[in-house]
Legacy VTK file of the C-alpha trace (Angstrom):
# vtk DataFile Version 3.0
C-alpha trace
ASCII
DATASET POLYDATA
POINTS 237 float
59.546 103.716 156.851
62.532 103.850 159.181
63.750 105.754 162.236
67.245 107.110 162.771
67.620 104.621 165.616
66.905 101.816 163.121
69.495 103.334 160.773
72.176 103.374 163.466
71.503 99.773 164.442
71.616 98.547 160.850
74.849 100.406 160.157
76.440 98.891 163.257
75.371 95.425 162.096
76.719 95.960 158.573
80.071 97.370 159.686
80.929 95.115 162.616
84.599 95.109 161.557
84.873 98.911 161.625
84.520 101.589 164.264
81.583 103.790 163.298
81.034 107.265 164.726
77.576 108.750 164.357
78.204 112.316 165.522
81.227 114.609 165.995
81.099 114.364 169.789
81.770 110.612 169.524
85.074 111.029 167.674
88.176 110.085 169.704
90.744 112.843 170.047
93.202 110.958 167.838
90.781 110.691 164.908
91.205 113.785 162.752
88.718 114.391 159.952
88.730 117.083 157.252
87.059 120.387 158.037
84.300 119.581 155.540
83.358 116.467 157.507
83.146 118.051 160.942
79.350 118.411 160.885
78.656 114.810 159.875
75.739 112.915 161.362
71.985 112.560 160.977
69.275 114.768 162.477
65.620 114.302 161.577
64.610 117.949 161.405
67.605 119.260 159.459
68.963 118.979 155.955
71.361 116.058 155.449
74.948 116.732 156.405
77.704 116.385 153.833
80.748 118.347 152.745
79.993 121.689 151.092
82.812 120.849 148.665
80.204 118.820 146.771
78.432 122.009 145.728
81.361 123.092 143.582
80.324 120.178 141.333
76.638 121.111 141.117
77.085 121.948 137.426
79.044 118.770 136.686
77.068 116.229 138.737
73.585 117.780 139.078
71.742 114.486 139.630
74.183 113.398 142.332
73.806 116.739 144.139
70.020 116.389 143.963
70.354 112.893 145.431
72.421 114.220 148.331
70.064 117.107 148.978
66.825 115.129 148.944
67.622 111.476 149.676
70.685 111.317 151.922
69.728 110.048 155.382
73.037 110.751 157.072
76.811 110.624 156.971
78.917 108.723 159.494
82.661 108.308 159.950
84.180 104.856 159.437
87.531 104.079 161.030
89.882 101.142 160.719
92.774 100.857 158.305
91.346 103.950 156.617
89.179 106.860 157.676
86.188 107.149 155.340
82.836 108.895 155.237
79.781 106.648 154.980
76.745 107.951 153.079
73.445 106.256 153.935
70.474 106.024 151.550
67.311 103.945 151.302
65.713 102.260 148.294
62.960 99.687 147.841
65.216 96.999 149.317
66.307 98.921 152.413
69.441 100.823 153.340
72.397 101.028 150.993
75.724 102.793 151.298
78.319 104.822 149.452
81.790 105.363 150.885
84.000 108.395 150.279
87.723 108.461 150.988
89.670 111.296 152.567
90.154 114.163 150.092
93.746 114.213 148.920
94.230 117.797 150.075
93.913 116.537 153.662
95.606 113.167 153.194
98.268 113.267 150.458
99.061 109.881 148.950
102.480 108.583 148.075
101.404 107.050 144.797
102.663 107.209 141.234
98.992 107.338 140.196
98.369 110.702 141.821
99.173 112.633 138.656
97.036 110.505 136.329
94.000 112.776 136.631
93.850 116.479 135.944
91.451 119.418 135.713
88.094 119.278 137.480
88.420 115.549 138.058
91.600 116.228 140.001
89.694 118.871 141.994
87.163 116.212 142.994
89.892 113.971 144.384
91.607 116.882 146.113
88.607 118.513 147.752
85.623 116.130 147.817
86.734 112.502 148.072
89.479 110.149 146.997
86.914 107.765 145.559
83.153 107.765 146.082
81.742 104.301 145.401
78.887 101.942 146.164
79.629 99.654 149.113
80.858 96.963 149.063
81.333 96.649 145.291
83.594 99.715 145.008
81.863 100.654 141.770
79.332 103.116 140.337
81.307 106.192 141.295
84.762 107.754 140.887
87.322 105.114 141.811
89.988 105.628 144.463
93.259 106.870 143.007
94.874 103.634 144.178
92.385 101.602 142.126
92.886 103.344 138.782
94.165 101.031 136.072
95.217 101.145 132.448
92.572 100.035 129.993
95.303 98.330 127.960
95.834 95.932 130.874
92.173 94.901 130.723
92.164 93.958 127.039
92.733 90.316 126.208
94.240 90.989 122.794
97.787 91.234 121.496
97.388 94.754 120.106
96.567 97.169 122.927
98.717 100.173 122.061
95.626 102.212 121.187
94.572 102.050 124.851
97.936 102.607 126.547
97.109 106.167 127.612
93.572 105.437 128.818
93.133 105.318 132.595
89.972 104.018 134.254
88.220 106.418 136.625
84.793 104.765 137.026
83.658 101.124 137.025
80.039 100.174 136.391
80.584 96.947 138.340
79.940 94.815 135.277
83.370 94.962 133.680
82.907 98.240 131.798
84.770 101.463 132.532
84.729 105.176 131.979
88.276 106.312 131.306
90.320 109.437 130.648
93.206 109.877 128.238
96.262 111.072 130.157
97.468 112.736 126.949
94.269 114.765 126.561
92.189 115.250 129.699
89.648 117.657 128.281
86.317 116.795 129.924
84.705 115.958 126.577
87.478 113.578 125.507
86.651 110.676 127.782
86.360 107.043 126.748
83.804 104.328 127.521
85.423 100.914 127.310
82.947 98.046 127.044
84.448 94.703 127.982
82.288 92.828 125.458
83.439 95.130 122.640
86.974 95.622 123.876
88.259 96.842 120.502
85.362 99.236 119.927
85.432 101.891 122.661
83.260 104.994 122.563
85.379 108.129 122.175
84.709 111.811 122.740
82.678 111.184 125.890
81.839 113.907 128.416
83.334 112.424 131.593
81.130 114.114 134.179
77.967 113.755 132.126
78.467 109.995 131.890
79.303 109.727 135.591
76.145 111.583 136.533
74.007 109.539 134.128
75.366 106.149 135.156
74.920 106.934 138.859
71.385 108.216 138.234
70.401 105.014 136.451
71.943 102.837 139.145
70.312 104.736 142.023
67.026 105.704 140.386
64.968 103.834 143.003
66.425 105.759 145.947
63.658 107.052 148.178
63.215 110.632 149.333
64.437 111.206 152.861
61.150 112.928 153.725
59.151 109.899 152.565
60.902 107.171 154.524
62.267 108.739 157.710
60.097 108.707 160.844
60.786 111.147 163.658
61.715 109.648 167.019
61.721 112.175 169.839
64.194 110.318 172.060
66.782 109.627 169.353
70.380 110.509 170.214
73.277 109.499 167.977
LINES 1 238
237 0 1 2 3 4 5 6 7 8 9 10 11 12 13 14 15 16 17 18 19 20 21 22 23 24 25 26 27 28 29 30 31 32 33 34 35 36 37 38 39 40 41 42 43 44 45 46 47 48 49 50 51 52 53 54 55 56 57 58 59 60 61 62 63 64 65 66 67 68 69 70 71 72 73 74 75 76 77 78 79 80 81 82 83 84 85 86 87 88 89 90 91 92 93 94 95 96 97 98 99 100 101 102 103 104 105 106 107 108 109 110 111 112 113 114 115 116 117 118 119 120 121 122 123 124 125 126 127 128 129 130 131 132 133 134 135 136 137 138 139 140 141 142 143 144 145 146 147 148 149 150 151 152 153 154 155 156 157 158 159 160 161 162 163 164 165 166 167 168 169 170 171 172 173 174 175 176 177 178 179 180 181 182 183 184 185 186 187 188 189 190 191 192 193 194 195 196 197 198 199 200 201 202 203 204 205 206 207 208 209 210 211 212 213 214 215 216 217 218 219 220 221 222 223 224 225 226 227 228 229 230 231 232 233 234 235 236
């Protein structure tokens, strides 16, 4: 069991090199966050606070939306070189974190990688987050646009032409990737590239289905917010 005061103290300890803001009234005037983030924070008696843009993906990432609805403890703003939204959860080992980047609709990037994703995946980057990954590994979620790479560059073989158009969008943290084909970005035409079978990828993969499944397996021990959070009457973020 844990109180919100405990949560705040642990987050401060984990992110000593970043400025962390725990409620909107703490934000400095020069820190501008997207409209969807303006109600960030953590309050014991209310539903967890996260961008409503997530709900447009309820049909694509149902397990992730269930996780946010029932297990998310709170969201806090991280500042430093980048402005990011910190998502706080709790499993059998204690607190763990996911970090979401600024949606590209509010923070356009000057990157030649910006046009590598299309369709609903592009909508995620534009309106939800530019990357949503486990901290600090930067894996187990959609990668930041800046971190996308060509599968061909990961293959230690002379013949890699078959993978030239495959772009990674999700790392499982163990060297394997979910990728999209920039020549055919239909949602059911994704690729799973296994590093131990680099010449034998799985084709015809449903991109969002695999994302949702991999995240659900990775985070299956996450505890319900109602089961682990203790009310503290004098708590103020």
